[in-house]
C-alpha positions in Angstrom: -54.3 -6.9 -14.3 -56.2 -8.7 -16.5 -54.9 -11.6 -19.0 -54.9 -11.6 -22.5 -57.4 -13.5 -24.6 -55.2 -15.2 -27.0 -56.7 -16.7 -30.3 -55.4 -19.6 -31.3 -54.8 -21.6 -35.2 -55.2 -25.0 -35.0 -56.5 -28.5 -37.1 -59.3 -29.1 -34.3 -62.5 -29.7 -36.2 -64.6 -26.7 -35.8 -67.6 -29.1 -35.6 -66.2 -31.4 -32.8 -68.3 -31.5 -29.5 -66.8 -32.8 -26.1 -69.3 -34.4 -24.2 -68.8 -35.7 -20.3 -71.3 -38.7 -20.5 -71.7 -39.4 -16.6 -71.6 -43.4 -16.1 -70.8 -45.9 -13.8 -69.8 -49.3 -14.6 -69.9 -52.4 -12.7 -72.1 -51.3 -8.9 -72.6 -54.0 -6.5 -70.8 -56.7 -9.3 -67.8 -58.9 -8.9 -64.8 -58.8 -11.0 -62.6 -61.9 -11.7 -58.6 -61.4 -10.9 -58.5 -62.8 -14.6 -61.5 -60.7 -15.9 -60.0 -59.8 -19.9 -60.6 -63.7 -21.2 -59.4 -65.4 -18.1 -55.7 -64.3 -19.4 -53.7 -63.2 -16.3 -51.0 -61.2 -18.4 -53.8 -58.6 -20.6 -55.7 -58.3 -17.3 -52.2 -57.3 -15.2 -51.9 -55.0 -17.9 -55.1 -53.2 -17.9 -55.3 -53.2 -14.2 -51.9 -51.6 -14.0 -52.9 -49.2 -16.4 -56.1 -48.1 -14.5 -54.2 -47.6 -11.1 -52.3 -44.5 -12.4 -55.4 -42.7 -14.0 -57.2 -41.7 -10.7 -54.0 -39.4 -9.7 -52.9 -39.2 -12.9 -55.6 -37.7 -14.9 -56.0 -35.0 -11.6 -52.6 -33.8 -12.8 -54.0 -33.4 -16.1 -57.0 -31.3 -15.2 -54.3 -29.2 -13.3 -51.4 -29.2 -15.8 -54.3 -27.3 -18.6 -56.5 -25.4 -16.2 -53.1 -23.7 -15.4 -53.6 -21.9 -18.6 -57.2 -21.5 -19.4 -57.1 -17.6 -18.6 -55.4 -17.0 -21.9 -57.6 -19.3 -23.8 -60.4 -17.8 -26.3 -64.2 -19.1 -25.8 -64.0 -21.6 -27.5 -60.7 -23.3 -25.9 -62.2 -22.5 -22.8 -64.8 -24.6 -23.4 -63.0 -27.7 -24.5 -61.3 -27.4 -21.2 -64.2 -27.0 -19.1 -65.3 -30.3 -20.9 -62.0 -32.2 -20.8 -62.0 -31.5 -17.4 -65.8 -32.8 -16.2 -64.9 -35.8 -18.7 -61.3 -36.6 -16.9 -63.4 -36.2 -13.0 -65.7 -38.5 -14.0 -62.6 -41.2 -15.4 -60.9 -40.8 -12.3 -64.4 -42.1 -10.2 -64.6 -44.7 -12.3 -61.3 -45.8 -12.6 -61.5 -45.5 -8.2 -64.3 -47.9 -8.2 -62.8 -50.7 -11.4 -59.6 -50.7 -8.6 -61.7 -51.1 -5.6 -63.1 -54.1 -7.8 -59.3 -55.3 -8.5 -58.4 -54.6 -4.4 -61.7 -56.9 -3.5 -60.8 -59.7 -6.0 -57.3 -60.1 -3.6 -54.8 -57.6 -5.4 -53.0 -55.3 -3.6 -52.7 -51.9 -5.8 -50.2 -50.0 -2.7 -46.9 -50.3 -4.9 -48.4 -48.9 -7.9 -49.8 -45.9 -6.3 -46.7 -45.4 -4.6 -44.8 -45.4 -8.2 -47.3 -42.9 -9.4 -47.2 -40.7 -5.7 -43.5 -40.8 -6.7 -43.1 -39.6 -10.3 -45.7 -36.7 -9.2 -43.6 -35.5 -6.4 -40.5 -35.5 -9.2 -42.2 -33.2 -10.4 -43.2 -30.9 -8.0 -41.6 -26.9 -8.6 -41.1 -27.4 -12.1 -42.6 -24.6 -14.4 -45.5 -25.4 -15.0 -45.3 -25.3 -18.8 -43.4 -29.1 -18.7 -46.6 -30.0 -16.8 -48.6 -29.4 -19.8 -46.0 -30.9 -21.6 -46.1 -34.1 -19.9 -49.6 -33.7 -20.0 -49.8 -33.5 -24.0 -47.6 -36.4 -24.3 -49.7 -38.3 -21.8 -52.8 -37.6 -23.6 -51.4 -38.7 -27.3 -50.5 -42.0 -25.5 -54.1 -42.4 -24.2 -55.7 -41.0 -27.3 -53.4 -43.9 -29.4 -54.5 -46.4 -27.3 -58.1 -45.8 -27.4 -57.8 -46.0 -31.3 -56.8 -48.9 -31.1 -58.9 -50.4 -28.7 -62.1 -49.2 -30.6 -60.6 -50.0 -34.2 -59.6 -53.5 -32.9 -62.1 -55.0 -30.9 -60.5 -58.5 -30.3 -58.2 -56.1 -27.5 -61.6 -56.7 -25.3 -62.8 -59.8 -26.6 -63.9 -62.6 -23.9 -63.7 -59.6 -20.9 -65.9 -59.1 -18.2 -69.0 -57.4 -19.4 -68.9 -54.0 -17.4 -65.4 -53.8 -17.1 -65.1 -53.6 -21.2 -67.6 -51.6 -21.4 -65.6 -49.3 -18.9 -62.4 -49.1 -20.9 -65.0 -48.9 -24.7 -66.7 -45.5 -22.6 -62.7 -44.2 -21.5 -61.5 -44.8 -25.1 -64.2 -42.5 -27.1 -64.1 -39.5 -24.8 -60.5 -39.2 -25.1 -60.8 -39.5 -28.5 -63.6 -36.9 -28.1 -60.6 -34.5 -26.4 -57.3 -35.7 -27.4 -56.6 -32.6 -29.1 -57.3 -29.9 -25.8 -53.8 -30.6 -24.0 -52.0 -30.0 -27.6 -54.2 -26.8 -28.4 -53.3 -25.5 -25.1 -49.7 -25.7 -25.4 -49.8 -24.5 -29.2 -51.5 -21.3 -27.1 -48.9 -21.1 -24.1 -46.4 -21.4 -26.4 -47.1 -19.2 -29.5 -43.9 -16.9 -29.2 -41.7 -19.7 -28.5 -39.3 -20.1 -32.1 -40.4 -23.4 -33.6 -37.6 -25.5 -33.1 -37.9 -24.8 -29.2 -41.4 -25.8 -29.2 -40.2 -29.2 -31.3 -37.5 -29.9 -29.2 -38.8 -29.5 -25.7 -42.2 -31.5 -26.9 -39.7 -34.4 -28.5 -38.0 -34.4 -25.1 -40.5 -34.8 -22.8 -42.2 -37.7 -24.8 -39.3 -39.7 -24.9 -38.9 -39.4 -21.0 -42.2 -39.9 -20.7 -42.5 -42.5 -23.0 -39.4 -44.4 -21.1 -41.3 -44.1 -17.7 -44.7 -44.7 -19.0 -43.5 -48.1 -20.6 -40.8 -48.9 -17.5 -43.9 -48.2 -14.9 -46.6 -50.1 -16.8 -43.8 -53.2 -16.9 -43.1 -52.8 -13.8 -46.8 -52.9 -11.9 -48.2 -55.6 -14.3 -44.8 -57.9 -13.5 -46.1 -56.8 -9.9 -49.6 -58.1 -9.9 -48.6 -61.2 -11.5 -46.1 -62.1 -9.1 -49.3 -61.4 -6.5 -51.0 -64.4 -9.1 -47.8 -66.6 -8.3 -46.2 -65.8 -11.6 -43.2 -65.0 -11.7 -39.1 -65.6 -13.2 -38.0 -64.8 -16.8 -41.2 -66.6 -19.0 -43.6 -64.8 -16.8 -41.6 -61.4 -18.1 -41.4 -63.1 -21.8 -45.0 -63.7 -21.4 -45.7 -60.3 -20.6 -43.3 -58.6 -23.4 -45.0 -60.6 -26.0 -48.4 -59.3 -25.1 -47.2 -55.8 -24.7 -45.1 -56.2 -27.8 -46.2 -59.4 -29.8 -49.7 -60.7 -29.3 -52.6 -58.7 -29.2 -48.8 -56.4 -28.8 -51.2 -53.0 -28.2 -47.6 -50.7 -28.0 -46.8 -52.4 -31.4 -49.8 -51.7 -32.8 -50.1 -47.9 -31.2 -45.9 -47.6 -32.5 -46.2 -45.7 -36.0 -49.1 -43.3 -34.3 -46.7 -42.7 -31.2 -44.0 -41.4 -34.5 -46.0 -39.0 -35.3 -46.0 -36.8 -32.2 -42.4 -35.7 -33.4 -42.9 -34.8 -37.0 -42.7 -30.6 -37.4 -46.6 -30.3 -38.2 -47.8 -32.6 -35.7 -51.2 -32.1 -34.3 -53.5 -35.3 -32.8 -56.4 -33.8 -35.4 -54.5 -34.5 -38.2 -56.4 -37.3 -37.9 -59.9 -37.2 -37.6 -61.1 -41.0 -36.1 -64.4 -39.5 -34.9 -65.7 -42.3 -37.0 -65.2 -44.8 -34.4 -67.5 -43.0 -32.2 -70.2 -42.4 -34.4 -73.5 -43.8 -32.5 -71.1 -45.0 -29.9 -73.9 -44.1 -27.2 -76.6 -46.0 -29.1 -74.7 -48.9 -29.7 -73.8 -49.5 -26.3 -76.0 -49.4 -23.3 -74.5 -47.8 -20.4 -75.9 -46.7 -17.4 -76.9 -42.9 -16.8 -76.5 -40.8 -13.6 -80.0 -41.1 -11.9 -81.7 -38.1 -13.0 -80.6 -34.5 -11.4 -77.4 -35.8 -10.5 -74.5 -33.8 -11.7 -70.8 -34.5 -11.4 -69.1 -31.8 -9.8 -66.1 -31.2 -11.8 -62.7 -29.0 -10.4 -63.8 -25.6 -12.4 
């Protein structure tokens, strides 16, 4: 049976280009335990985030690709580019996580939390997986925006690690609308209130788990540094919500997700990535090599 190709309405820019940049970072280099400005708290938070990416981004890809056969040619192309970007992101964060392990961190418990979370999702309707991916992609997009808009977040960081996070942020901004446009396509026959209610409930659940698990993961890494107790907890929470306060600073962008007319591209922030390839000297793959996507 053939699948009907469904047209979509979207505010995604017509001239948007999603470009997989096949980069490698920090190969053959050692990354210190406190690679971000010598700060154990900031380093722990980013390390805890990175520990989730390889398996988390594989989940994102599968959630979106589940609906690709019904996509129009433009969205189908964006899904392919999104898939390739995410595959490369997973590879580079695996390498980053290995450098963290080489520095003495045990990420096993953090990775187990990701496995357990994904296990709980097995067997539920695929549209809910897409809704979860859409919510988490909003998280990554608003964090990416803040990371690039405010360079102080990576001030004093190990150069290869800072380059990795900036590169990742650029591509998260580029593909920030793919999961959302796929959702609009997949739910085009739903009543508007049902669509809003499902996405809002899923975002609230995702937010609770995201904040809870990343906090717990960072605390585990700090414990491995010998930092424990209520003062450690207070200092980590201050890092997250006070200064530099990444979670606080993305709060208003997070709230916009609940607006009835929300779309990730209501804010066209491509200015943050304009000229990016000319600004940063990243290493390309050797000539002739290509990254194989899951497509």
